[in-house]
N, CA, C and O atoms as a GROMACS GRO file, in nm:
protein
  324
    1MET      N    1   9.337  16.184  -3.025
    1MET     CA    2   9.355  16.068  -3.034
    1MET      C    3   9.192  16.068  -2.996
    1MET      O    4   9.136  16.165  -2.945
    2LYS      N    5   9.119  15.928  -3.034
    2LYS     CA    6   8.973  15.917  -3.010
    2LYS      C    7   8.987  15.783  -2.983
    2LYS      O    8   9.060  15.736  -3.070
    3PHE      N    9   8.949  15.692  -2.899
    3PHE     CA   10   8.926  15.591  -2.872
    3PHE      C   11   8.828  15.532  -2.739
    3PHE      O   12   8.823  15.594  -2.632
    4SER      N   13   8.748  15.398  -2.764
    4SER     CA   14   8.677  15.342  -2.690
    4SER      C   15   8.687  15.240  -2.682
    4SER      O   16   8.676  15.167  -2.781
    5ILE      N   17   8.722  15.174  -2.508
    5ILE     CA   18   8.784  15.049  -2.469
    5ILE      C   19   8.749  15.016  -2.359
    5ILE      O   20   8.782  15.086  -2.264
    6ALA      N   21   8.671  14.897  -2.342
    6ALA     CA   22   8.632  14.820  -2.227
    6ALA      C   23   8.728  14.839  -2.099
    6ALA      O   24   8.850  14.850  -2.108
    7ARG      N   25   8.671  14.842  -2.007
    7ARG     CA   26   8.802  14.888  -1.868
    7ARG      C   27   8.845  14.755  -1.778
    7ARG      O   28   8.911  14.753  -1.674
    8ASN      N   29   8.775  14.623  -1.866
    8ASN     CA   30   8.856  14.490  -1.797
    8ASN      C   31   8.990  14.487  -1.924
    8ASN      O   32   9.104  14.444  -1.905
    9ASP      N   33   8.938  14.546  -2.052
    9ASP     CA   34   9.068  14.510  -2.169
    9ASP      C   35   9.150  14.619  -2.173
    9ASP      O   36   9.225  14.638  -2.269
   10LEU      N   37   9.144  14.703  -2.064
   10LEU     CA   38   9.261  14.824  -2.048
   10LEU      C   39   9.334  14.788  -1.899
   10LEU      O   40   9.450  14.824  -1.882
   11LEU      N   41   9.266  14.723  -1.803
   11LEU     CA   42   9.298  14.683  -1.659
   11LEU      C   43   9.426  14.595  -1.638
   11LEU      O   44   9.491  14.627  -1.539
   12LYS      N   45   9.474  14.495  -1.709
   12LYS     CA   46   9.502  14.382  -1.696
   12LYS      C   47   9.647  14.460  -1.774
   12LYS      O   48   9.740  14.482  -1.696
   13PRO      N   49   9.667  14.497  -1.911
   13PRO     CA   50   9.800  14.568  -1.957
   13PRO      C   51   9.812  14.695  -1.882
   13PRO      O   52   9.924  14.742  -1.904
   14LEU      N   53   9.768  14.741  -1.833
   14LEU     CA   54   9.792  14.862  -1.767
   14LEU      C   55   9.886  14.840  -1.629
   14LEU      O   56   9.984  14.906  -1.594
   15GLN      N   57   9.831  14.739  -1.571
   15GLN     CA   58   9.861  14.672  -1.437
   15GLN      C   59  10.037  14.577  -1.471
   15GLN      O   60  10.127  14.560  -1.388
   16VAL      N   61  10.034  14.536  -1.608
   16VAL     CA   62  10.134  14.491  -1.577
   16VAL      C   63  10.276  14.652  -1.617
   16VAL      O   64  10.392  14.666  -1.580
   17VAL      N   65  10.174  14.750  -1.714
   17VAL     CA   66  10.317  14.822  -1.741
   17VAL      C   67  10.374  14.929  -1.617
   17VAL      O   68  10.483  14.983  -1.595
   18ASN      N   69  10.241  14.928  -1.551
   18ASN     CA   70  10.277  15.028  -1.435
   18ASN      C   71  10.371  14.937  -1.304
   18ASN      O   72  10.379  14.986  -1.191
   19GLY      N   73  10.424  14.827  -1.331
   19GLY     CA   74  10.466  14.786  -1.226
   19GLY      C   75  10.606  14.804  -1.268
   19GLY      O   76  10.671  14.731  -1.192
   20VAL      N   77  10.705  14.876  -1.368
   20VAL     CA   78  10.792  14.960  -1.382
   20VAL      C   79  10.828  15.098  -1.350
   20VAL      O   80  10.939  15.149  -1.346
   21VAL      N   81  10.718  15.146  -1.329
   21VAL     CA   82  10.688  15.281  -1.383
   21VAL      C   83  10.740  15.336  -1.195
   21VAL      O   84  10.707  15.296  -1.083
   22GLU      N   85  10.854  15.466  -1.259
   22GLU     CA   86  10.879  15.538  -1.106
   22GLU      C   87  10.818  15.534  -1.035
   22GLU      O   88  10.702  15.560  -1.065
   23ARG      N   89  10.849  15.497  -0.882
   23ARG     CA   90  10.750  15.563  -0.782
   23ARG      C   91  10.807  15.711  -0.752
   23ARG      O   92  10.734  15.810  -0.739
   24ARG      N   93  10.960  15.713  -0.742
   24ARG     CA   94  10.993  15.846  -0.703
   24ARG      C   95  11.061  15.905  -0.846
   24ARG      O   96  11.138  15.855  -0.928
   25HIS      N   97  11.001  16.028  -0.834
   25HIS     CA   98  11.021  16.104  -1.012
   25HIS      C   99  11.176  16.151  -1.041
   25HIS      O  100  11.195  16.264  -1.087
   26THR      N  101  11.254  16.087  -1.021
   26THR     CA  102  11.348  16.176  -1.104
   26THR      C  103  11.332  16.235  -1.188
   26THR      O  104  11.370  16.351  -1.180
   27PHE      N  105  11.282  16.199  -1.288
   27PHE     CA  106  11.246  16.231  -1.422
   27PHE      C  107  11.085  16.259  -1.440
   27PHE      O  108  11.036  16.182  -1.523
   28PRO      N  109  11.010  16.332  -1.394
   28PRO     CA  110  10.868  16.326  -1.387
   28PRO      C  111  10.816  16.260  -1.459
   28PRO      O  112  10.716  16.206  -1.412
   29ILE      N  113  10.854  16.222  -1.634
   29ILE     CA  114  10.785  16.138  -1.703
   29ILE      C  115  10.851  16.007  -1.751
   29ILE      O  116  10.874  15.966  -1.865
   30LEU      N  117  10.870  15.961  -1.647
   30LEU     CA  118  10.892  15.879  -1.616
   30LEU      C  119  10.798  15.759  -1.518
   30LEU      O  120  10.801  15.639  -1.488
   31GLY      N  121  10.721  15.877  -1.493
   31GLY     CA  122  10.615  15.848  -1.368
   31GLY      C  123  10.513  15.816  -1.461
   31GLY      O  124  10.432  15.743  -1.404
   32ASN      N  125  10.472  15.844  -1.610
   32ASN     CA  126  10.362  15.820  -1.678
   32ASN      C  127  10.397  15.711  -1.795
   32ASN      O  128  10.505  15.671  -1.839
   33VAL      N  129  10.258  15.680  -1.830
   33VAL     CA  130  10.256  15.564  -1.944
   33VAL      C  131  10.238  15.612  -2.085
   33VAL      O  132  10.162  15.704  -2.113
   34LEU      N  133  10.289  15.566  -2.148
   34LEU     CA  134  10.284  15.604  -2.310
   34LEU      C  135  10.143  15.555  -2.341
   34LEU      O  136  10.133  15.438  -2.303
   35LEU      N  137  10.038  15.600  -2.392
   35LEU     CA  138   9.939  15.508  -2.481
   35LEU      C  139   9.960  15.576  -2.592
   35LEU      O  140   9.951  15.697  -2.610
   36ARG      N  141  10.001  15.453  -2.697
   36ARG     CA  142   9.956  15.516  -2.858
   36ARG      C  143   9.825  15.374  -2.951
   36ARG      O  144   9.829  15.257  -2.989
   37ALA      N  145   9.741  15.475  -2.947
   37ALA     CA  146   9.641  15.396  -3.037
   37ALA      C  147   9.632  15.401  -3.166
   37ALA      O  148   9.590  15.504  -3.218
   38LYS      N  149   9.682  15.258  -3.266
   38LYS     CA  150   9.674  15.276  -3.405
   38LYS      C  151   9.662  15.110  -3.458
   38LYS      O  152   9.718  15.012  -3.409
   39ASP      N  153   9.543  15.119  -3.602
   39ASP     CA  154   9.581  14.994  -3.582
   39ASP      C  155   9.473  14.920  -3.568
   39ASP      O  156   9.477  14.811  -3.625
   40GLY      N  157   9.339  14.959  -3.485
   40GLY     CA  158   9.237  14.890  -3.372
   40GLY      C  159   9.365  14.849  -3.205
   40GLY      O  160   9.339  14.762  -3.121
   41LYS      N  161   9.424  14.892  -3.204
   41LYS     CA  162   9.503  14.853  -3.046
   41LYS      C  163   9.547  14.948  -2.965
   41LYS      O  164   9.565  15.061  -3.010
   42LEU      N  165   9.570  14.920  -2.847
   42LEU     CA  166   9.644  15.040  -2.783
   42LEU      C  167   9.716  15.003  -2.708
   42LEU      O  168   9.669  14.967  -2.600
   43HIS      N  169   9.852  14.996  -2.728
   43HIS     CA  170  10.002  15.002  -2.688
   43HIS      C  171  10.022  15.077  -2.573
   43HIS      O  172  10.008  15.197  -2.551
   44LEU      N  173  10.064  14.968  -2.492
   44LEU     CA  174  10.126  15.075  -2.332
   44LEU      C  175  10.256  15.058  -2.317
   44LEU      O  176  10.320  14.954  -2.331
   45THR      N  177  10.301  15.190  -2.280
   45THR     CA  178  10.464  15.138  -2.284
   45THR      C  179  10.499  15.200  -2.163
   45THR      O  180  10.456  15.312  -2.141
   46GLY      N  181  10.586  15.133  -2.066
   46GLY     CA  182  10.654  15.226  -1.941
   46GLY      C  183  10.793  15.202  -1.883
   46GLY      O  184  10.816  15.082  -1.866
   47SER      N  185  10.892  15.283  -1.849
   47SER     CA  186  11.013  15.235  -1.848
   47SER      C  187  11.019  15.324  -1.711
   47SER      O  188  10.930  15.393  -1.659
   48ASP      N  189  11.208  15.292  -1.653
   48ASP     CA  190  11.196  15.364  -1.545
   48ASP      C  191  11.404  15.348  -1.643
   48ASP      O  192  11.508  15.356  -1.578
   49LEU      N  193  11.401  15.334  -1.738
   49LEU     CA  194  11.546  15.384  -1.791
   49LEU      C  195  11.624  15.200  -1.787
   49LEU      O  196  11.691  15.158  -1.882
   50GLU      N  197  11.606  15.145  -1.707
   50GLU     CA  198  11.636  15.028  -1.671
   50GLU      C  199  11.603  14.968  -1.784
   50GLU      O  200  11.672  14.971  -1.886
   51VAL      N  201  11.423  14.874  -1.765
   51VAL     CA  202  11.413  14.802  -1.810
   51VAL      C  203  11.258  14.883  -1.853
   51VAL      O  204  11.210  14.962  -1.771
   52GLU      N  205  11.199  14.861  -1.962
   52GLU     CA  206  11.109  14.929  -2.064
   52GLU      C  207  10.983  14.807  -2.078
   52GLU      O  208  11.009  14.722  -2.163
   53LEU      N  209  10.852  14.790  -2.006
   53LEU     CA  210  10.719  14.700  -2.039
   53LEU      C  211  10.644  14.756  -2.144
   53LEU      O  212  10.625  14.878  -2.153
   54CYS      N  213  10.598  14.671  -2.227
   54CYS     CA  214  10.549  14.729  -2.365
   54CYS      C  215  10.417  14.579  -2.339
   54CYS      O  216  10.437  14.459  -2.319
   55ALA      N  217  10.291  14.658  -2.349
   55ALA     CA  218  10.156  14.552  -2.375
   55ALA      C  219  10.033  14.624  -2.419
   55ALA      O  220  10.015  14.741  -2.384
   56GLU      N  221   9.958  14.568  -2.484
   56GLU     CA  222   9.868  14.565  -2.589
   56GLU      C  223   9.725  14.545  -2.543
   56GLU      O  224   9.696  14.452  -2.467
   57ALA      N  225   9.661  14.607  -2.577
   57ALA     CA  226   9.472  14.593  -2.575
   57ALA      C  227   9.376  14.622  -2.713
   57ALA      O  228   9.387  14.721  -2.784
   58ASN      N  229   9.323  14.560  -2.724
   58ASN     CA  230   9.247  14.540  -2.830
   58ASN      C  231   9.118  14.627  -2.849
   58ASN      O  232   9.019  14.556  -2.830
   59LEU      N  233   9.081  14.774  -2.883
   59LEU     CA  234   9.014  14.861  -2.885
   59LEU      C  235   8.852  14.799  -2.934
   59LEU      O  236   8.812  14.708  -3.008
   60GLU      N  237   8.795  14.891  -2.859
   60GLU     CA  238   8.640  14.859  -2.929
   60GLU      C  239   8.606  14.952  -3.042
   60GLU      O  240   8.536  14.916  -3.136
   61SER      N  241   8.660  15.078  -3.030
   61SER     CA  242   8.667  15.220  -3.150
   61SER      C  243   8.751  15.257  -3.159
   61SER      O  244   8.839  15.247  -3.073
   62LEU      N  245   8.765  15.322  -3.275
   62LEU     CA  246   8.911  15.452  -3.292
   62LEU      C  247   8.892  15.469  -3.392
   62LEU      O  248   8.884  15.401  -3.495
   63SER      N  249   8.878  15.668  -3.339
   63SER     CA  250   8.802  15.761  -3.461
   63SER      C  251   8.906  15.794  -3.479
   63SER      O  252   8.940  15.773  -3.596
   64ASP      N  253   9.019  15.865  -3.388
   64ASP     CA  254   9.147  15.946  -3.418
   64ASP      C  255   9.266  15.855  -3.372
   64ASP      O  256   9.273  15.819  -3.255
   65ALA      N  257   9.365  15.815  -3.473
   65ALA     CA  258   9.525  15.767  -3.414
   65ALA      C  259   9.572  15.893  -3.274
   65ALA      O  260   9.516  15.998  -3.244
   66GLY      N  261   9.662  15.846  -3.230
   66GLY     CA  262   9.782  15.922  -3.150
   66GLY      C  263   9.844  15.867  -3.100
   66GLY      O  264   9.837  15.745  -3.114
   67ASP      N  265   9.968  15.940  -2.990
   67ASP     CA  266  10.008  15.918  -2.920
   67ASP      C  267   9.983  15.993  -2.764
   67ASP      O  268   9.965  16.113  -2.788
   68ILE      N  269   9.975  15.972  -2.624
   68ILE     CA  270   9.998  16.053  -2.544
   68ILE      C  271  10.053  16.009  -2.441
   68ILE      O  272  10.050  15.889  -2.414
   69THR      N  273  10.122  16.116  -2.352
   69THR     CA  274  10.172  15.992  -2.220
   69THR      C  275  10.055  16.081  -2.066
   69THR      O  276  10.014  16.197  -2.069
   70VAL      N  277  10.031  15.982  -1.955
   70VAL     CA  278   9.930  16.043  -1.897
   70VAL      C  279  10.039  15.951  -1.733
   70VAL      O  280  10.130  15.868  -1.729
   71PRO      N  281   9.978  16.011  -1.651
   71PRO     CA  282  10.066  15.970  -1.488
   71PRO      C  283   9.978  15.867  -1.473
   71PRO      O  284   9.859  15.885  -1.450
   72ALA      N  285  10.056  15.704  -1.492
   72ALA     CA  286  10.043  15.624  -1.453
   72ALA      C  287   9.960  15.503  -1.356
   72ALA      O  288   9.922  15.387  -1.373
   73ARG      N  289   9.958  15.616  -1.232
   73ARG     CA  290   9.903  15.541  -1.127
   73ARG      C  291   9.819  15.640  -1.112
   73ARG      O  292   9.715  15.577  -1.131
   74LYS      N  293   9.785  15.751  -1.092
   74LYS     CA  294   9.664  15.776  -1.111
   74LYS      C  295   9.600  15.726  -1.224
   74LYS      O  296   9.483  15.696  -1.200
   75LEU      N  297   9.639  15.704  -1.356
   75LEU     CA  298   9.529  15.591  -1.449
   75LEU      C  299   9.458  15.480  -1.424
   75LEU      O  300   9.344  15.453  -1.461
   76PHE      N  301   9.558  15.396  -1.337
   76PHE     CA  302   9.544  15.293  -1.281
   76PHE      C  303   9.401  15.302  -1.186
   76PHE      O  304   9.293  15.245  -1.198
   77ASP      N  305   9.467  15.424  -1.064
   77ASP     CA  306   9.322  15.390  -1.014
   77ASP      C  307   9.196  15.454  -1.044
   77ASP      O  308   9.085  15.453  -0.990
   78ILE      N  309   9.236  15.499  -1.124
   78ILE     CA  310   9.100  15.590  -1.158
   78ILE      C  311   9.020  15.423  -1.238
   78ILE      O  312   8.897  15.418  -1.225
   79CYS      N  313   9.088  15.300  -1.313
   79CYS     CA  314   9.051  15.228  -1.405
   79CYS      C  315   8.971  15.134  -1.274
   79CYS      O  316   8.858  15.084  -1.272
   80ARG      N  317   9.074  15.135  -1.177
   80ARG     CA  318   9.082  14.993  -1.084
   80ARG      C  319   8.905  15.031  -1.014
   80ARG      O  320   8.820  14.944  -0.993
   81ALA      N  321   8.882  15.202  -0.986
   81ALA     CA  322   8.772  15.252  -0.927
   81ALA      C  323   8.629  15.203  -0.952
   81ALA      O  324   8.535  15.255  -0.893
   0.00000   0.00000   0.00000
């Protein structure tokens, strides 16, 4: 997966999805956010097994489509700084 997105375009959807991500990790995967890049959009999904939030952002460029999970809190802190 290889894409390019402006920081401001990623920050708002990430903040929305980050609100539901588990802070206490009963299952470590629940601390992650799913990033899915396809069709010129980045789809973000976060869940705590009761609530699932999805958001999307437009990509500047997309070379390779794909899916990955990354630690939500860490990604949000990096984007905010």
